[in-house]
N, CA, C and O atoms as a Maestro MAE file, in Angstrom:
{
 s_m_m2io_version
 :::
 2.0.0
}

f_m_ct {
 s_m_title
 :::
 protein
 m_atom[268] {
  # First column is atom index #
  i_m_mmod_type
  r_m_x_coord
  r_m_y_coord
  r_m_z_coord
  i_m_residue_number
  s_m_chain_name
  s_m_pdb_residue_name
  s_m_pdb_atom_name
  i_m_atomic_number
  :::
  1 25 0.998 -1.155 0.104 1 A "MET " " N  " 7
  2 3 -0.327 0.076 0.002 1 A "MET " " CA " 6
  3 2 0.918 1.022 -0.204 1 A "MET " " C  " 6
  4 15 2.017 0.673 0.229 1 A "MET " " O  " 8
  5 25 0.737 2.300 -0.910 2 A "ASN " " N  " 7
  6 3 1.451 3.320 -0.805 2 A "ASN " " CA " 6
  7 2 0.397 4.503 -0.653 2 A "ASN " " C  " 6
  8 15 -0.572 4.828 -1.340 2 A "ASN " " O  " 8
  9 25 0.943 5.008 0.481 3 A "THR " " N  " 7
  10 3 0.245 6.370 0.917 3 A "THR " " CA " 6
  11 2 0.999 7.470 0.247 3 A "THR " " C  " 6
  12 15 2.222 7.525 0.114 3 A "THR " " O  " 8
  13 25 -0.091 8.540 -0.253 4 A "VAL " " N  " 7
  14 3 0.749 9.732 -0.422 4 A "VAL " " CA " 6
  15 2 0.456 11.011 0.359 4 A "VAL " " C  " 6
  16 15 -0.746 11.274 0.325 4 A "VAL " " O  " 8
  17 25 1.024 11.692 0.899 5 A "ILE " " N  " 7
  18 3 0.940 12.814 1.641 5 A "ILE " " CA " 6
  19 2 0.624 14.321 1.002 5 A "ILE " " C  " 6
  20 15 1.758 14.690 0.696 5 A "ILE " " O  " 8
  21 25 -0.008 15.068 0.743 6 A "SER " " N  " 7
  22 3 0.120 16.134 -0.189 6 A "SER " " CA " 6
  23 2 0.685 17.277 0.639 6 A "SER " " C  " 6
  24 15 0.735 17.175 1.865 6 A "SER " " O  " 8
  25 25 1.022 18.132 0.139 7 A "LYS " " N  " 7
  26 3 1.675 19.545 0.402 7 A "LYS " " CA " 6
  27 2 1.038 20.040 1.715 7 A "LYS " " C  " 6
  28 15 1.555 20.298 2.802 7 A "LYS " " O  " 8
  29 25 -0.369 20.100 1.248 8 A "SER " " N  " 7
  30 3 -1.169 20.838 2.430 8 A "SER " " CA " 6
  31 2 -1.205 20.250 3.478 8 A "SER " " C  " 6
  32 15 -1.241 20.797 4.581 8 A "SER " " O  " 8
  33 25 -1.199 18.824 3.226 9 A "GLU " " N  " 7
  34 3 -1.556 18.198 4.444 9 A "GLU " " CA " 6
  35 2 0.012 18.173 5.134 9 A "GLU " " C  " 6
  36 15 -0.109 18.539 6.303 9 A "GLU " " O  " 8
  37 25 1.038 17.955 4.904 10 A "ILE " " N  " 7
  38 3 2.364 18.324 5.632 10 A "ILE " " CA " 6
  39 2 2.575 19.945 6.082 10 A "ILE " " C  " 6
  40 15 3.286 20.219 7.049 10 A "ILE " " O  " 8
  41 25 1.997 20.831 5.412 11 A "LYS " " N  " 7
  42 3 2.089 22.080 5.909 11 A "LYS " " CA " 6
  43 2 1.050 22.081 7.173 11 A "LYS " " C  " 6
  44 15 1.455 22.628 8.199 11 A "LYS " " O  " 8
  45 25 0.096 21.663 7.174 12 A "ARG " " N  " 7
  46 3 -1.066 21.760 8.218 12 A "ARG " " CA " 6
  47 2 -0.626 20.895 9.637 12 A "ARG " " C  " 6
  48 15 -1.074 20.963 10.781 12 A "ARG " " O  " 8
  49 25 0.668 19.885 8.916 13 A "MET " " N  " 7
  50 3 1.131 19.203 10.141 13 A "MET " " CA " 6
  51 2 2.186 19.465 10.917 13 A "MET " " C  " 6
  52 15 2.520 18.837 11.922 13 A "MET " " O  " 8
  53 25 2.896 20.729 10.276 14 A "TRP " " N  " 7
  54 3 3.718 21.686 11.049 14 A "TRP " " CA " 6
  55 2 3.462 22.876 11.488 14 A "TRP " " C  " 6
  56 15 4.172 23.567 12.218 14 A "TRP " " O  " 8
  57 25 2.094 23.202 10.890 15 A "SER " " N  " 7
  58 3 1.538 24.022 11.673 15 A "SER " " CA " 6
  59 2 0.852 23.853 13.126 15 A "SER " " C  " 6
  60 15 0.472 24.689 13.947 15 A "SER " " O  " 8
  61 25 0.844 22.477 13.119 16 A "LEU " " N  " 7
  62 3 0.451 21.876 14.518 16 A "LEU " " CA " 6
  63 2 2.312 21.593 15.504 16 A "LEU " " C  " 6
  64 15 2.575 21.845 16.680 16 A "LEU " " O  " 8
  65 25 3.083 21.101 14.584 17 A "VAL " " N  " 7
  66 3 3.824 20.376 15.499 17 A "VAL " " CA " 6
  67 2 5.089 21.868 15.791 17 A "VAL " " C  " 6
  68 15 5.851 21.772 16.753 17 A "VAL " " O  " 8
  69 25 5.151 22.983 14.979 18 A "LEU " " N  " 7
  70 3 6.027 23.673 15.227 18 A "LEU " " CA " 6
  71 2 5.678 24.757 16.382 18 A "LEU " " C  " 6
  72 15 6.522 25.352 17.052 18 A "LEU " " O  " 8
  73 25 4.506 24.876 16.469 19 A "PRO " " N  " 7
  74 3 3.799 25.928 18.155 19 A "PRO " " CA " 6
  75 2 3.942 24.925 19.091 19 A "PRO " " C  " 6
  76 15 4.418 25.417 20.113 19 A "PRO " " O  " 8
  77 25 3.784 23.977 19.182 20 A "ILE " " N  " 7
  78 3 3.657 23.002 20.202 20 A "ILE " " CA " 6
  79 2 5.724 22.680 20.747 20 A "ILE " " C  " 6
  80 15 6.224 22.716 21.871 20 A "ILE " " O  " 8
  81 25 6.234 22.463 19.693 21 A "PHE " " N  " 7
  82 3 7.787 22.505 19.618 21 A "PHE " " CA " 6
  83 2 8.108 23.498 20.361 21 A "PHE " " C  " 6
  84 15 8.672 23.301 21.437 21 A "PHE " " O  " 8
  85 25 7.767 24.906 19.862 22 A "PHE " " N  " 7
  86 3 8.638 26.107 20.335 22 A "PHE " " CA " 6
  87 2 7.739 26.444 21.950 22 A "PHE " " C  " 6
  88 15 8.369 26.710 22.974 22 A "PHE " " O  " 8
  89 25 6.269 26.371 21.913 23 A "GLY " " N  " 7
  90 3 6.021 26.418 23.388 23 A "GLY " " CA " 6
  91 2 6.705 25.970 24.257 23 A "GLY " " C  " 6
  92 15 7.297 26.705 25.046 23 A "GLY " " O  " 8
  93 25 6.781 24.417 24.305 24 A "ILE " " N  " 7
  94 3 7.982 23.725 25.047 24 A "ILE " " CA " 6
  95 2 9.091 23.875 25.354 24 A "ILE " " C  " 6
  96 15 9.502 23.319 26.372 24 A "ILE " " O  " 8
  97 25 10.006 24.741 24.507 25 A "VAL " " N  " 7
  98 3 11.430 25.117 24.713 25 A "VAL " " CA " 6
  99 2 11.275 26.557 25.136 25 A "VAL " " C  " 6
  100 15 12.225 27.024 25.764 25 A "VAL " " O  " 8
  101 25 10.152 27.409 24.880 26 A "ILE " " N  " 7
  102 3 9.967 28.534 25.662 26 A "ILE " " CA " 6
  103 2 9.634 28.616 27.027 26 A "ILE " " C  " 6
  104 15 10.022 29.497 27.794 26 A "ILE " " O  " 8
  105 25 8.678 27.378 27.386 27 A "PHE " " N  " 7
  106 3 8.475 27.098 28.584 27 A "PHE " " CA " 6
  107 2 9.324 26.459 29.376 27 A "PHE " " C  " 6
  108 15 9.057 26.446 30.577 27 A "PHE " " O  " 8
  109 25 10.458 25.829 28.931 28 A "ASP " " N  " 7
  110 3 11.757 25.247 29.430 28 A "ASP " " CA " 6
  111 2 12.488 26.370 29.952 28 A "ASP " " C  " 6
  112 15 12.707 26.667 31.127 28 A "ASP " " O  " 8
  113 25 12.810 26.910 28.949 29 A "GLN " " N  " 7
  114 3 13.982 28.309 29.464 29 A "GLN " " CA " 6
  115 2 13.098 28.974 30.362 29 A "GLN " " C  " 6
  116 15 13.595 29.189 31.467 29 A "GLN " " O  " 8
  117 25 11.928 29.357 30.196 30 A "TRP " " N  " 7
  118 3 11.273 30.384 31.560 30 A "TRP " " CA " 6
  119 2 11.603 29.845 32.825 30 A "TRP " " C  " 6
  120 15 12.033 30.437 33.814 30 A "TRP " " O  " 8
  121 25 11.314 28.482 32.647 31 A "THR " " N  " 7
  122 3 11.310 27.741 34.111 31 A "THR " " CA " 6
  123 2 13.204 27.628 34.685 31 A "THR " " C  " 6
  124 15 13.802 27.792 35.749 31 A "THR " " O  " 8
  125 25 13.426 27.407 33.837 32 A "LYS " " N  " 7
  126 3 14.975 27.683 34.038 32 A "LYS " " CA " 6
  127 2 15.132 29.120 34.744 32 A "LYS " " C  " 6
  128 15 15.100 29.324 35.957 32 A "LYS " " O  " 8
  129 25 15.298 30.022 33.778 33 A "ILE " " N  " 7
  130 3 15.426 31.265 34.635 33 A "ILE " " CA " 6
  131 2 14.985 31.702 35.655 33 A "ILE " " C  " 6
  132 15 15.679 32.276 36.494 33 A "ILE " " O  " 8
  133 25 13.073 31.394 35.807 34 A "TYR " " N  " 7
  134 3 12.509 31.563 36.991 34 A "TYR " " CA " 6
  135 2 13.265 31.100 38.029 34 A "TYR " " C  " 6
  136 15 13.572 31.900 38.914 34 A "TYR " " O  " 8
  137 25 13.795 29.433 38.126 35 A "VAL " " N  " 7
  138 3 14.190 28.737 39.131 35 A "VAL " " CA " 6
  139 2 15.497 29.284 39.552 35 A "VAL " " C  " 6
  140 15 15.809 29.239 40.742 35 A "VAL " " O  " 8
  141 25 16.435 29.895 38.496 36 A "LYS " " N  " 7
  142 3 17.471 30.590 38.697 36 A "LYS " " CA " 6
  143 2 17.441 32.038 39.932 36 A "LYS " " C  " 6
  144 15 18.080 32.404 40.918 36 A "LYS " " O  " 8
  145 25 16.388 32.448 39.193 37 A "THR " " N  " 7
  146 3 16.587 33.881 39.822 37 A "THR " " CA " 6
  147 2 15.405 33.695 41.001 37 A "THR " " C  " 6
  148 15 15.159 34.812 41.456 37 A "THR " " O  " 8
  149 25 14.881 33.029 41.417 38 A "HIS " " N  " 7
  150 3 13.855 32.853 42.551 38 A "HIS " " CA " 6
  151 2 14.022 31.845 43.612 38 A "HIS " " C  " 6
  152 15 13.383 31.800 44.663 38 A "HIS " " O  " 8
  153 25 14.802 31.169 43.286 39 A "PHE " " N  " 7
  154 3 15.159 29.910 44.270 39 A "PHE " " CA " 6
  155 2 16.544 29.947 44.691 39 A "PHE " " C  " 6
  156 15 17.405 30.283 43.878 39 A "PHE " " O  " 8
  157 25 16.962 29.515 46.336 40 A "ARG " " N  " 7
  158 3 18.011 29.511 46.585 40 A "ARG " " CA " 6
  159 2 18.360 27.945 46.153 40 A "ARG " " C  " 6
  160 15 17.612 27.027 45.819 40 A "ARG " " O  " 8
  161 25 19.761 28.013 46.292 41 A "LEU " " N  " 7
  162 3 20.288 26.329 46.176 41 A "LEU " " CA " 6
  163 2 20.051 25.125 46.876 41 A "LEU " " C  " 6
  164 15 20.626 24.913 47.944 41 A "LEU " " O  " 8
  165 25 19.296 24.353 46.405 42 A "GLY " " N  " 7
  166 3 18.909 23.294 47.138 42 A "GLY " " CA " 6
  167 2 17.300 23.401 47.409 42 A "GLY " " C  " 6
  168 15 16.653 22.467 47.883 42 A "GLY " " O  " 8
  169 25 16.767 24.603 47.061 43 A "GLN " " N  " 7
  170 3 15.194 24.604 47.678 43 A "GLN " " CA " 6
  171 2 14.425 24.019 46.480 43 A "GLN " " C  " 6
  172 15 14.858 24.223 45.345 43 A "GLN " " O  " 8
  173 25 13.131 23.192 46.708 44 A "SER " " N  " 7
  174 3 12.020 22.613 45.808 44 A "SER " " CA " 6
  175 2 11.123 23.519 46.586 44 A "SER " " C  " 6
  176 15 11.149 24.249 47.577 44 A "SER " " O  " 8
  177 25 10.134 23.016 45.430 45 A "HIS " " N  " 7
  178 3 8.514 23.812 45.282 45 A "HIS " " CA " 6
  179 2 8.041 22.390 44.836 45 A "HIS " " C  " 6
  180 15 8.502 21.880 43.814 45 A "HIS " " O  " 8
  181 25 6.945 21.641 45.759 46 A "HIS " " N  " 7
  182 3 6.126 20.756 45.284 46 A "HIS " " CA " 6
  183 2 4.799 21.419 44.451 46 A "HIS " " C  " 6
  184 15 3.919 22.261 44.629 46 A "HIS " " O  " 8
  185 25 5.297 20.392 43.348 47 A "ILE " " N  " 7
  186 3 4.127 20.947 42.601 47 A "ILE " " CA " 6
  187 2 2.780 19.715 42.598 47 A "ILE " " C  " 6
  188 15 1.599 20.024 42.760 47 A "ILE " " O  " 8
  189 25 3.225 18.453 42.402 48 A "THR " " N  " 7
  190 3 2.187 17.240 42.565 48 A "THR " " CA " 6
  191 2 2.698 16.426 43.341 48 A "THR " " C  " 6
  192 15 3.665 16.878 43.955 48 A "THR " " O  " 8
  193 25 2.283 14.846 43.672 49 A "ASP " " N  " 7
  194 3 2.715 13.804 44.060 49 A "ASP " " CA " 6
  195 2 3.826 13.166 43.335 49 A "ASP " " C  " 6
  196 15 4.632 12.412 43.880 49 A "ASP " " O  " 8
  197 25 3.848 13.519 41.976 50 A "TRP " " N  " 7
  198 3 4.893 12.876 41.078 50 A "TRP " " CA " 6
  199 2 5.889 14.202 40.452 50 A "TRP " " C  " 6
  200 15 6.869 13.982 39.739 50 A "TRP " " O  " 8
  201 25 5.467 15.529 40.840 51 A "TRP " " N  " 7
  202 3 6.382 16.334 40.120 51 A "TRP " " CA " 6
  203 2 6.887 17.487 41.290 51 A "TRP " " C  " 6
  204 15 6.096 17.938 42.118 51 A "TRP " " O  " 8
  205 25 8.254 17.871 41.229 52 A "GLN " " N  " 7
  206 3 8.870 18.965 41.751 52 A "GLN " " CA " 6
  207 2 9.957 19.744 41.288 52 A "GLN " " C  " 6
  208 15 10.784 19.306 40.488 52 A "GLN " " O  " 8
  209 25 9.981 20.833 41.744 53 A "ILE " " N  " 7
  210 3 10.725 21.481 41.039 53 A "ILE " " CA " 6
  211 2 11.726 21.753 42.190 53 A "ILE " " C  " 6
  212 15 11.418 22.283 43.258 53 A "ILE " " O  " 8
  213 25 13.253 21.222 41.759 54 A "VAL " " N  " 7
  214 3 14.403 21.677 42.972 54 A "VAL " " CA " 6
  215 2 15.297 22.493 41.771 54 A "VAL " " C  " 6
  216 15 15.198 22.530 40.544 54 A "VAL " " O  " 8
  217 25 16.290 23.174 42.829 55 A "PHE " " N  " 7
  218 3 17.169 24.268 41.978 55 A "PHE " " CA " 6
  219 2 18.456 23.150 42.831 55 A "PHE " " C  " 6
  220 15 18.545 22.847 44.020 55 A "PHE " " O  " 8
  221 25 19.165 22.823 41.858 56 A "HIS " " N  " 7
  222 3 20.374 21.988 41.740 56 A "HIS " " CA " 6
  223 2 21.089 22.610 40.379 56 A "HIS " " C  " 6
  224 15 20.504 22.883 39.331 56 A "HIS " " O  " 8
  225 25 22.691 22.785 40.698 57 A "GLU " " N  " 7
  226 3 23.488 23.316 39.958 57 A "GLU " " CA " 6
  227 2 24.408 21.787 39.601 57 A "GLU " " C  " 6
  228 15 24.569 20.799 40.316 57 A "GLU " " O  " 8
  229 25 24.904 22.082 38.200 58 A "ASN " " N  " 7
  230 3 25.672 20.596 38.020 58 A "ASN " " CA " 6
  231 2 26.638 21.544 37.426 58 A "ASN " " C  " 6
  232 15 26.490 22.439 36.594 58 A "ASN " " O  " 8
  233 25 28.009 20.963 38.291 59 A "ASN " " N  " 7
  234 3 29.195 21.454 37.435 59 A "ASN " " CA " 6
  235 2 29.573 21.476 36.157 59 A "ASN " " C  " 6
  236 15 29.921 22.463 35.509 59 A "ASN " " O  " 8
  237 25 29.491 20.293 35.786 60 A "GLY " " N  " 7
  238 3 29.872 19.912 34.713 60 A "GLY " " CA " 6
  239 2 28.748 19.806 33.344 60 A "GLY " " C  " 6
  240 15 27.748 20.523 33.300 60 A "GLY " " O  " 8
  241 25 29.050 18.913 32.378 61 A "MET " " N  " 7
  242 3 28.333 18.937 30.973 61 A "MET " " CA " 6
  243 2 27.445 17.894 31.541 61 A "MET " " C  " 6
  244 15 27.161 17.780 32.733 61 A "MET " " O  " 8
  245 25 26.998 17.076 30.475 62 A "ALA " " N  " 7
  246 3 26.049 15.981 30.701 62 A "ALA " " CA " 6
  247 2 26.586 14.896 31.134 62 A "ALA " " C  " 6
  248 15 27.693 14.446 30.839 62 A "ALA " " O  " 8
  249 25 25.659 14.385 31.972 63 A "PHE " " N  " 7
  250 3 26.160 13.306 32.931 63 A "PHE " " CA " 6
  251 2 27.119 13.406 33.520 63 A "PHE " " C  " 6
  252 15 27.932 12.486 33.603 63 A "PHE " " O  " 8
  253 25 27.323 15.014 34.303 64 A "SER " " N  " 7
  254 3 28.181 15.372 35.430 64 A "SER " " CA " 6
  255 2 29.579 15.373 35.097 64 A "SER " " C  " 6
  256 15 30.393 15.512 36.010 64 A "SER " " O  " 8
  257 25 30.065 15.200 33.600 65 A "ILE " " N  " 7
  258 3 31.982 15.336 32.904 65 A "ILE " " CA " 6
  259 2 31.791 16.417 32.934 65 A "ILE " " C  " 6
  260 15 30.970 17.190 32.440 65 A "ILE " " O  " 8
  261 25 33.174 16.510 33.993 66 A "GLU " " N  " 7
  262 3 33.661 17.810 33.960 66 A "GLU " " CA " 6
  263 2 34.974 17.801 32.994 66 A "GLU " " C  " 6
  264 15 35.555 16.748 32.730 66 A "GLU " " O  " 8
  265 25 35.533 19.498 32.316 67 A "MET " " N  " 7
  266 3 36.691 19.296 31.573 67 A "MET " " CA " 6
  267 2 37.776 19.827 32.556 67 A "MET " " C  " 6
  268 15 38.964 19.808 32.233 67 A "MET " " O  " 8
  :::
 }
 m_bond[267] {
  # First column is bond index #
  i_m_from
  i_m_to
  i_m_order
  :::
  1 1 2 1
  2 2 3 1
  3 3 4 2
  4 3 5 1
  5 5 6 1
  6 6 7 1
  7 7 8 2
  8 7 9 1
  9 9 10 1
  10 10 11 1
  11 11 12 2
  12 11 13 1
  13 13 14 1
  14 14 15 1
  15 15 16 2
  16 15 17 1
  17 17 18 1
  18 18 19 1
  19 19 20 2
  20 19 21 1
  21 21 22 1
  22 22 23 1
  23 23 24 2
  24 23 25 1
  25 25 26 1
  26 26 27 1
  27 27 28 2
  28 27 29 1
  29 29 30 1
  30 30 31 1
  31 31 32 2
  32 31 33 1
  33 33 34 1
  34 34 35 1
  35 35 36 2
  36 35 37 1
  37 37 38 1
  38 38 39 1
  39 39 40 2
  40 39 41 1
  41 41 42 1
  42 42 43 1
  43 43 44 2
  44 43 45 1
  45 45 46 1
  46 46 47 1
  47 47 48 2
  48 47 49 1
  49 49 50 1
  50 50 51 1
  51 51 52 2
  52 51 53 1
  53 53 54 1
  54 54 55 1
  55 55 56 2
  56 55 57 1
  57 57 58 1
  58 58 59 1
  59 59 60 2
  60 59 61 1
  61 61 62 1
  62 62 63 1
  63 63 64 2
  64 63 65 1
  65 65 66 1
  66 66 67 1
  67 67 68 2
  68 67 69 1
  69 69 70 1
  70 70 71 1
  71 71 72 2
  72 71 73 1
  73 73 74 1
  74 74 75 1
  75 75 76 2
  76 75 77 1
  77 77 78 1
  78 78 79 1
  79 79 80 2
  80 79 81 1
  81 81 82 1
  82 82 83 1
  83 83 84 2
  84 83 85 1
  85 85 86 1
  86 86 87 1
  87 87 88 2
  88 87 89 1
  89 89 90 1
  90 90 91 1
  91 91 92 2
  92 91 93 1
  93 93 94 1
  94 94 95 1
  95 95 96 2
  96 95 97 1
  97 97 98 1
  98 98 99 1
  99 99 100 2
  100 99 101 1
  101 101 102 1
  102 102 103 1
  103 103 104 2
  104 103 105 1
  105 105 106 1
  106 106 107 1
  107 107 108 2
  108 107 109 1
  109 109 110 1
  110 110 111 1
  111 111 112 2
  112 111 113 1
  113 113 114 1
  114 114 115 1
  115 115 116 2
  116 115 117 1
  117 117 118 1
  118 118 119 1
  119 119 120 2
  120 119 121 1
  121 121 122 1
  122 122 123 1
  123 123 124 2
  124 123 125 1
  125 125 126 1
  126 126 127 1
  127 127 128 2
  128 127 129 1
  129 129 130 1
  130 130 131 1
  131 131 132 2
  132 131 133 1
  133 133 134 1
  134 134 135 1
  135 135 136 2
  136 135 137 1
  137 137 138 1
  138 138 139 1
  139 139 140 2
  140 139 141 1
  141 141 142 1
  142 142 143 1
  143 143 144 2
  144 143 145 1
  145 145 146 1
  146 146 147 1
  147 147 148 2
  148 147 149 1
  149 149 150 1
  150 150 151 1
  151 151 152 2
  152 151 153 1
  153 153 154 1
  154 154 155 1
  155 155 156 2
  156 155 157 1
  157 157 158 1
  158 158 159 1
  159 159 160 2
  160 159 161 1
  161 161 162 1
  162 162 163 1
  163 163 164 2
  164 163 165 1
  165 165 166 1
  166 166 167 1
  167 167 168 2
  168 167 169 1
  169 169 170 1
  170 170 171 1
  171 171 172 2
  172 171 173 1
  173 173 174 1
  174 174 175 1
  175 175 176 2
  176 175 177 1
  177 177 178 1
  178 178 179 1
  179 179 180 2
  180 179 181 1
  181 181 182 1
  182 182 183 1
  183 183 184 2
  184 183 185 1
  185 185 186 1
  186 186 187 1
  187 187 188 2
  188 187 189 1
  189 189 190 1
  190 190 191 1
  191 191 192 2
  192 191 193 1
  193 193 194 1
  194 194 195 1
  195 195 196 2
  196 195 197 1
  197 197 198 1
  198 198 199 1
  199 199 200 2
  200 199 201 1
  201 201 202 1
  202 202 203 1
  203 203 204 2
  204 203 205 1
  205 205 206 1
  206 206 207 1
  207 207 208 2
  208 207 209 1
  209 209 210 1
  210 210 211 1
  211 211 212 2
  212 211 213 1
  213 213 214 1
  214 214 215 1
  215 215 216 2
  216 215 217 1
  217 217 218 1
  218 218 219 1
  219 219 220 2
  220 219 221 1
  221 221 222 1
  222 222 223 1
  223 223 224 2
  224 223 225 1
  225 225 226 1
  226 226 227 1
  227 227 228 2
  228 227 229 1
  229 229 230 1
  230 230 231 1
  231 231 232 2
  232 231 233 1
  233 233 234 1
  234 234 235 1
  235 235 236 2
  236 235 237 1
  237 237 238 1
  238 238 239 1
  239 239 240 2
  240 239 241 1
  241 241 242 1
  242 242 243 1
  243 243 244 2
  244 243 245 1
  245 245 246 1
  246 246 247 1
  247 247 248 2
  248 247 249 1
  249 249 250 1
  250 250 251 1
  251 251 252 2
  252 251 253 1
  253 253 254 1
  254 254 255 1
  255 255 256 2
  256 255 257 1
  257 257 258 1
  258 258 259 1
  259 259 260 2
  260 259 261 1
  261 261 262 1
  262 262 263 1
  263 263 264 2
  264 263 265 1
  265 265 266 1
  266 266 267 1
  267 267 268 2
  :::
 }
}
């Protein structure tokens, strides 16, 4: 079975995907800035039973690798 997707369907898909993607990136960056400027090191804020925000600094790069 060969399914062909039209250009208008592709544009419609991207018009849904891109705002969601950029919304997530902007929210992520905003929360990092907010926590950095409003929390003390080690301070946490309970959101739900499975989600809390904790201010912790990582001295290294990914996986705590230090140069």
